N, C-alpha and C positions, 0 to 999 in steps of 0.2 A: 371669865367663866361662861358667859352666855355664848361666846364664840365656839367653845368646845361642845355645846349642846344644841347648836343651831340646826342640826339635821334631825333632831328628835321632835316629836309632837309636844304641844303644851302640857299634855297630861300623859304621864308615863305609867307603864305596868311595873310590877315587882321585878319581872324578868329583865326589863330594860334598865331599871335602876341597878340591878345586880351586875349587868353587863358593863354599864358605865363605871361603876365603882370597882369592878373586878373582884366581887365577893359573891357568896352564895345567896340564893333566894331566901334561905332561912335567916340569915343575918339581917337582910333587909326587913323581913317580917318582924324580927326581934326589935329592930330600931323603931319600927312603927308602933309596936306594942308598948314600948317604953316611952313613947311620945318624943323621942329624939328626932324622928323624921315625920313630918306632917303627911297625912294621907286621908283619902276619902274612901269609905267602905261602901261598895255597891254590891249588895247581895253578899256573895262569898269572896268577891274580888276587892283588892285594894288598888286604888289609882293615886298616883303621887303627882301633884302639880309640879311642873318644872321649877317654879318659884320656890317651892318647899325644898326641893333638892338643892337648889343654889344656896338657900338659907342654911340648910344643914351643912353643906360643904364649907361655907364661909365661917360658920361657928366652929366646925371641927378644925379648920386650918388655923383659926385664931386662938384656939384653946391653948392655954399655957403661955401665950404671948402677953398676958395682962390685959387683953381686950375684953 
């Protein structure tokens, strides 16, 4: 997973996460609001640590596998 994200900075924008996941920015914001995806709010902007995205992806990929 880390290899796929190696070209990205340690802290990502909503736009970058949307690009990585192939979804819209609104869905990323919804995932943040529901606490599915960890983020830091700086003023009006959200920043997502790369580690939070990896954790989110690992959880999502393992969902339903009994993990």
